[in-house]
FIBA-215888 format. One record per residue (C-alpha): x negated, y, z negated. Coordinates in Angstrom, 3 decimals. Layout:
BEGIN
      east     north        up
         X         Y         Z
...
This chain:
BEGIN
      east     north        up
   -34.031   -11.388   -21.256
   -31.740   -10.990   -24.300
   -32.485    -7.305   -24.873
   -31.635    -6.716   -21.112
   -28.252    -8.473   -21.464
   -27.634    -6.377   -24.698
   -28.642    -3.427   -22.768
   -26.047    -3.834   -19.864
   -23.250    -5.068   -22.531
   -24.065    -1.650   -24.366
   -24.072     0.308   -21.364
   -20.801    -1.299   -20.136
   -19.098    -0.536   -23.554
   -20.213     3.465   -23.360
   -18.648     3.369   -19.574
   -15.542     2.239   -20.300
   -15.136     4.854   -23.172
   -16.794     7.579   -21.626
   -17.232     7.374   -18.141
   -14.230     5.866   -16.636
   -10.970     7.602   -16.439
    -8.769     5.054   -17.617
    -5.762     5.090   -19.345
    -5.777     4.884   -23.442
    -4.153     1.580   -22.985
    -6.607     0.285   -20.539
    -9.581     1.399   -22.242
    -8.584    -0.246   -25.372
    -8.213    -3.594   -23.489
   -11.631    -3.361   -22.139
   -13.190    -2.220   -25.046
   -11.963    -5.082   -27.213
   -12.776    -7.569   -24.380
   -16.340    -6.305   -24.567
   -16.650    -6.296   -27.921
   -14.686   -10.012   -28.481
   -16.486   -11.585   -25.487
   -19.844    -9.703   -25.189
   -21.316   -11.404   -21.903
   -18.558   -13.176   -20.469
   -16.764    -9.878   -21.095
   -19.280    -7.969   -19.069
   -18.534   -10.225   -16.020
   -15.134    -9.450   -16.394
   -15.382    -5.847   -16.422
   -17.785    -6.463   -13.411
   -14.743    -8.181   -11.832
   -11.604    -6.980   -12.992
   -12.845    -3.038   -14.279
   -13.375     0.271   -12.189
   -16.789    -1.314   -11.073
   -20.299     0.002   -10.271
   -19.392    -0.993    -6.440
   -16.207     0.565    -6.714
   -18.157     3.746    -8.140
   -20.885     3.539    -5.560
   -18.240     3.099    -2.690
   -16.876     6.626    -3.566
   -20.246     8.028    -3.956
   -21.129     7.020    -0.169
   -17.790     8.209     1.090
   -18.204    11.488    -0.581
   -21.509    11.777     1.142
   -20.404    10.796     4.618
   -17.040    11.991     4.520
   -18.251    15.463     4.258
   -15.828    18.875     4.285
   -17.307    19.139     7.691
   -15.811    15.549     8.585
   -12.550    16.556     6.935
   -12.056    19.562     8.518
   -12.758    17.937    11.911
   -10.493    15.056    11.224
    -7.824    17.542    10.455
    -8.446    19.796    13.227
    -8.206    17.259    15.888
    -6.081    14.171    14.832
    -3.493    15.903    13.303
    -0.222    17.885    14.485
     1.600    19.698    11.922
     5.125    20.570    11.472
     6.053    23.937     9.586
     8.199    23.533     6.851
    10.341    26.697     8.583
    10.899    24.505    11.550
    12.966    21.880    10.180
    16.005    22.019     8.109
    14.703    20.498     4.653
    16.835    20.187     1.711
    15.829    21.377    -1.800
    15.093    18.357    -2.986
    12.956    17.268     0.287
    11.225    21.022     0.046
    10.065    19.928    -3.669
     8.698    16.714    -2.078
     7.128    17.847     0.375
     5.376    20.697    -0.859
     3.974    18.394    -3.532
     2.646    15.607    -1.092
     0.976    18.926     1.221
    -0.231    20.259    -1.863
    -1.685    17.875    -4.021
    -2.130    14.843    -1.683
    -3.376    17.026     1.076
    -0.589    15.005     3.757
     0.604    17.559     6.198
     4.114    17.681     7.667
     4.093    15.588    10.362
     6.908    14.263    12.524
     8.427    11.208    14.601
     9.979    10.706    17.621
    11.461     7.653    17.262
    11.453     4.986    14.583
    12.228     1.096    14.173
    12.807    -0.748    11.367
    11.943    -4.111    11.036
    13.053    -6.672     8.507
    11.509    -9.649     9.464
     8.340   -11.159    10.401
    10.216   -12.782    13.973
    11.062    -9.343    15.132
     8.333    -7.368    13.820
     5.580    -9.853    15.451
     7.352    -9.558    18.866
     7.625    -5.858    18.845
     3.960    -5.629    17.568
     2.728    -8.083    20.164
     4.283    -6.379    23.112
     2.885    -3.285    22.224
    -0.544    -4.259    21.798
     0.138    -6.400    24.974
     1.130    -2.886    27.349
    -1.916    -1.197    25.227
    -4.206     0.669    28.272
    -6.822     2.378    25.963
    -7.163     1.306    22.372
    -5.807    -0.758    19.437
    -6.511     0.048    16.062
    -5.421    -2.836    13.560
    -5.813    -2.472     9.525
    -4.320    -5.443     7.614
    -4.932    -6.718     3.877
    -4.744   -10.182     5.156
    -4.739   -11.963     8.855
    -4.155   -15.708     7.723
    -5.961   -18.505     9.358
    -2.826   -20.268    10.777
    -0.903   -20.325    14.127
     0.355   -16.241    13.502
    -3.372   -14.895    12.720
    -5.081   -16.666    15.524
    -2.568   -15.794    18.289
    -3.190   -11.946    16.970
    -6.755   -12.690    17.765
    -5.996   -14.468    20.868
    -3.954   -11.070    22.340
    -6.750    -8.622    20.702
    -9.430   -10.881    22.646
    -7.716   -10.616    25.700
    -7.074    -6.929    25.414
   -10.992    -6.245    24.416
   -11.657    -8.618    27.894
    -9.449    -6.092    29.983
   -11.733    -3.357    28.625
    -9.211    -1.889    25.902
   -11.145    -0.761    22.881
   -10.124    -3.075    19.951
   -11.130    -2.272    16.329
   -10.110    -4.802    13.480
   -10.051    -4.210    10.219
    -9.280    -6.495     7.317
   -10.065    -6.907     3.240
   -12.999    -9.028     2.580
   -11.929   -10.678    -0.593
    -8.015   -11.403     0.953
    -9.682   -13.043     3.677
   -11.945   -15.793     2.249
    -9.986   -18.481     4.148
   -10.124   -16.650     7.562
   -13.861   -17.628     8.736
   -15.919   -15.706    10.852
   -16.035   -17.978    13.426
   -11.905   -17.168    13.550
   -13.210   -13.408    14.886
   -16.033   -14.424    17.010
   -14.355   -15.041    20.360
   -12.749   -10.768    19.765
   -16.762   -10.009    18.925
   -17.581   -11.816    22.159
   -15.176    -9.950    24.196
   -16.469    -6.500    23.173
   -13.890    -6.240    20.235
   -15.136    -4.603    16.756
   -14.334    -6.060    13.290
   -15.113    -5.054     9.890
   -14.231    -6.940     6.408
   -13.778    -4.136     3.961
   -14.701    -3.551     0.002
   -17.409    -6.773    -0.042
   -17.249    -6.953    -3.482
   -16.063    -9.193    -6.094
   -13.641    -6.942    -7.687
    -9.884    -6.781    -7.712
    -9.351    -2.901    -6.204
    -8.489    -4.311    -2.739
    -7.974    -2.382     0.843
    -4.178    -3.193     0.902
    -3.326    -1.056     3.627
    -1.254    -2.104     6.772
    -1.759     0.069     9.805
    -1.545    -0.591    13.794
    -1.944     2.436    15.955
    -1.609     1.608    20.178
    -3.053     4.065    22.389
    -2.670     6.657    19.797
     1.186     6.924    20.526
     2.654     3.832    18.575
     2.008     3.156    14.941
     3.084     0.675    12.771
     3.097     0.390     8.467
     4.768    -1.387     5.824
     4.606    -4.604     3.468
     3.942    -7.388     6.226
     0.366    -8.592     7.218
    -0.153   -11.392     9.583
     0.439   -14.866     8.875
     3.218   -17.848     8.911
     4.700   -17.259     5.644
     5.794   -13.501     7.044
     7.919   -16.039     9.567
     9.605   -17.850     6.997
     7.587   -20.895     7.336
     6.183   -20.665     3.515
     7.727   -23.921     1.463
     8.226   -22.135    -1.620
     8.457   -18.351    -1.173
    11.374   -18.769     1.305
    13.541   -16.828     3.059
    10.907   -14.347     3.314
    12.248   -10.366     3.503
     9.848    -7.757     4.431
     9.979    -4.066     6.040
     8.077    -2.506     8.596
     8.589     0.366    10.730
     7.722     0.998    14.115
     6.753     4.933    14.735
     6.064     7.426    17.716
     5.358    10.888    17.341
     2.917    12.811    15.432
     2.632    11.025    12.388
     1.128     8.417    14.522
    -1.334    10.930    14.519
    -1.905    11.174    10.616
    -1.895     7.018    10.934
    -4.576     7.464    13.266
    -6.562     9.422    10.555
    -6.144     7.246     8.057
    -7.335     4.304     9.916
   -10.533     6.211    11.183
   -11.212     7.237     7.784
   -12.009     3.756     6.863
   -13.396     3.067     9.796
   -15.709     5.739     9.587
   -16.942     4.333     6.066
   -17.199     0.585     7.546
   -19.729     1.628    10.403
   -23.404     2.779    10.543
   -24.019     6.252    10.661
   -25.400     5.806    14.025
   -21.773     4.648    15.157
   -20.140     8.160    14.120
   -19.812     9.412    17.514
   -17.274     6.687    18.505
   -14.880     8.344    15.866
   -15.506    12.049    17.274
   -14.770    10.333    20.547
   -11.553     8.683    19.441
   -10.018    11.993    18.035
   -10.619    13.852    21.081
    -8.799    11.196    22.946
    -5.753    11.249    20.520
    -5.787    15.300    20.683
    -5.141    14.732    24.646
    -2.569    12.104    24.290
    -0.266    13.169    21.545
     1.689    15.972    22.795
     5.295    15.380    21.893
     5.889    15.673    18.008
     9.300    14.586    17.523
    12.186    15.836    14.984
    12.116    13.463    11.955
     9.838    15.134     9.420
     7.892    13.237     7.288
     4.471    12.861     5.522
     1.967    10.125     5.591
     0.452     9.621     1.881
    -2.612     7.203     1.478
    -4.784     6.791    -1.758
    -7.022     4.511    -3.755
    -9.517     3.508    -5.967
   -12.221     5.778    -4.579
   -10.475     8.853    -5.728
    -9.204     9.895    -9.676
    -6.199    11.946    -8.348
    -3.775     8.478    -8.165
    -2.097    10.074    -5.065
     0.110     7.357    -4.215
     1.234     7.187    -7.970
     2.127    10.902    -7.812
     3.814    10.811    -4.506
     6.279     8.484    -6.275
     5.902    10.437    -9.613
     7.278    13.258    -7.223
    10.234    11.487    -5.637
    11.209    10.078    -8.793
    11.330    13.304   -11.034
    13.146    15.297    -8.589
    15.854    12.265    -7.657
    19.603    14.088    -8.795
    21.568    11.194    -7.553
    20.438     7.610    -7.007
    17.046     5.722    -6.838
    16.620     2.770    -4.912
    13.641     0.388    -5.583
    12.501    -2.668    -3.321
     9.337    -4.547    -4.854
     8.100    -8.087    -5.044
     7.051    -6.993    -8.757
     7.585    -4.426   -11.213
     4.858    -3.692   -13.426
     4.707     0.082   -13.404
     2.402     2.271   -15.575
     3.513     4.188   -18.654
     3.956     7.458   -16.806
     6.536     5.881   -14.143
     8.295     3.905   -16.387
     9.080     6.622   -18.380
     9.739     9.066   -15.238
    12.264     6.138   -14.136
    13.808     6.162   -17.796
    14.176     9.786   -18.281
    15.995    10.080   -14.660
    18.259     7.549   -15.699
    18.728     9.264   -18.967
    19.829    12.136   -16.977
    22.702    10.308   -15.006
    20.334     9.074   -11.858
    21.530     6.015   -11.217
    18.520     3.533   -10.624
    19.079     0.048    -8.876
    15.610    -2.345    -8.577
    15.538    -5.419    -6.449
    13.132    -7.683    -6.806
    12.640   -11.499    -5.552
    14.231   -14.533    -7.139
    11.595   -16.652    -5.923
     8.992   -15.952    -8.705
     6.003   -14.201    -7.360
     3.453   -15.564    -9.331
     3.586   -17.158   -13.087
     1.573   -14.060   -14.892
     3.466   -11.747   -12.931
     6.863   -13.033   -13.499
     6.872   -12.323   -17.004
     5.683    -9.131   -16.961
     8.056    -8.258   -14.395
    11.047    -9.497   -16.663
    10.017    -7.306   -19.219
     9.730    -4.076   -17.308
    13.101    -4.906   -15.490
    14.502    -5.303   -19.268
    12.824    -1.814   -20.134
    15.135    -0.393   -17.264
    18.051    -2.357   -18.501
    18.047    -0.484   -21.826
    18.873     2.804   -19.835
    21.708     1.853   -17.390
    19.567     0.690   -14.720
    20.589    -2.056   -12.601
    18.284    -5.073   -11.797
    18.673    -7.594    -8.738
    17.148   -11.168    -7.777
    17.015   -11.513    -3.884
    17.742   -14.537    -2.839
    14.805   -15.612    -1.436
    10.754   -13.671    -1.318
    11.572    -9.934    -0.978
     8.218    -8.556    -0.233
     9.314    -5.405     1.074
     7.921    -2.099    -0.840
    10.421     0.797    -0.386
    12.081     3.017    -2.124
    14.699     5.836    -1.205
    15.905     8.741    -3.050
    19.616    10.278    -3.175
    20.627     9.786     0.252
    17.765    12.304     1.744
    14.298    10.807     1.496
    12.866     7.381     2.528
     9.462     5.647     1.513
     8.129     2.651     3.101
     4.465     1.394     3.248
     2.210    -1.076     1.620
     2.764     0.091    -2.271
     4.041    -2.582    -4.654
     5.572    -1.009    -7.638
     2.645    -2.033    -9.904
    -0.269    -0.196   -11.523
    -2.692    -1.981    -8.973
    -0.802    -0.176    -5.999
    -0.148     2.655    -7.750
    -3.398     3.642    -8.796
    -6.445     1.476    -7.555
    -5.609    -0.426    -4.212
    -6.578     1.097    -0.697
    -2.715     2.111     0.205
    -0.776     4.158     2.540
     2.984     5.317     2.787
     5.228     7.075     4.966
     7.659     9.755     3.673
    10.608    10.629     5.562
    13.015    13.169     5.553
    15.617    12.317     7.102
    19.225    11.495     6.136
    20.190     9.209     9.116
    17.231     6.900     8.703
    18.003     6.979     4.707
    21.081     6.011     5.386
    20.187     2.677     7.361
    17.655     1.822     5.239
    20.597     2.050     2.484
    22.621    -0.047     4.518
    19.860    -2.698     4.683
    19.970    -2.529     1.023
    23.234    -2.951     0.620
    23.198    -5.999     3.148
    20.294    -7.553     1.072
    22.282    -7.324    -2.133
    24.797    -9.396    -0.583
    21.826   -12.055    -1.144
    21.654   -11.050    -4.703
    22.326   -11.922    -7.912
    22.609    -9.074   -11.100
    19.711    -9.821   -13.787
    21.254    -8.518   -17.183
    20.426    -7.950   -20.490
    21.967   -11.511   -21.319
    19.711   -13.129   -18.923
    16.799   -11.304   -20.857
    17.952   -12.633   -24.135
    18.302   -16.379   -22.810
    14.421   -16.791   -22.321
    13.010   -19.620   -23.974
    10.345   -19.126   -26.993
     7.621   -20.345   -24.540
     8.462   -17.575   -22.118
     8.501   -15.238   -25.314
     5.455   -15.618   -26.239
     3.739   -15.928   -22.634
     5.332   -12.297   -22.075
     3.736   -11.152   -24.981
     0.159   -12.213   -24.277
     0.604   -11.310   -20.358
     1.653    -7.748   -21.372
    -1.952    -7.037   -22.672
    -3.708    -7.915   -19.063
    -0.491    -5.668   -17.229
    -3.067    -2.995   -16.645
    -5.014    -5.360   -14.523
    -2.018    -6.856   -12.450
């Protein structure tokens, strides 16, 4: 037994150094943990490193999602818009071409959009659309909480399944351990389908939020389903979030993203249902819209780091101002240096984070990286309440909304999705919301940072060592 454990420990070290494609900082951290805590370190690595389970998932996905399937999905579920058909600016063109060439994100369009900035308006609109569904409801959330809001969604989906509507629901496995199987049993008994994604005990999660109704209405953004998004959390309140409701050809890309996850969550015998869903989508969606956008998705199974690279493209092409909203700020070196470089060239950077602490270990690290931005002239605002929105605007031309936190996990390893809108009017509306949010903020300055207690300073330096895992 001792020799078996020794071999596993040795292979873990070899894997971290020679197999995993980690950045040097994270590689050094894991190597140090494995050397200093041999067997405990292996357990930590299996839970929080890029585990064999994640690698296996990627391998299975690559085998199942063959080139034929990729071509089939793109042909059947995407309605492209040629760059020549829309008047993109120079900035928009550069970002658009990058996402098209590197992230395989076609240029599509929204016919209409609606910004939803609180749980009440989001749930009211979402439940109305689901209630009016005639053919299908596809739902993917990171969490569906075992509370009043969660049960209300499951009850509504159950009712639609009884009416003969095709209902498919996906949630993350680990994030929903508090939502028992019996909570979803009525939906399954009514003919609905439900899957828990990534059933592994590691931190590379399915963090996407996507809803597609009848293939014509789509939702994405930062909100899950739960009472706290309605402002009922005792600590993280008032809750401020952003979701966007869209119609148009961009819905086909949201559907494609959903169906990709669904394809890898079902058995091969059930693949025909995905083909049928694509065929139905192709017949339904005919009006593209005139608001150009791209749906960018990424996750741990790809070494391309698509989400991070999309953000880097937007940051590096900015010329005037970048506005960011995120519940925490733990960027990796490339994102941080890109922001610092942009600031040094004269780009104004505004970062908005919550005044309510997200967690005891994320708060000190967030404060440290905020100071890194303050040093190059950026402005940091702390929202009076809990800001959970995940948004970024570049100049007054590009608006990005999705499930992506400004941290290393969201940018590189979690399954995420965001929409990049190339529309001045939509960007203007979101900037107006940003300015309204600023009225509920207090500025965070270098002086505030220097006032930290000795205990906070020590804790910050210790927790910074584990930033790659956050």
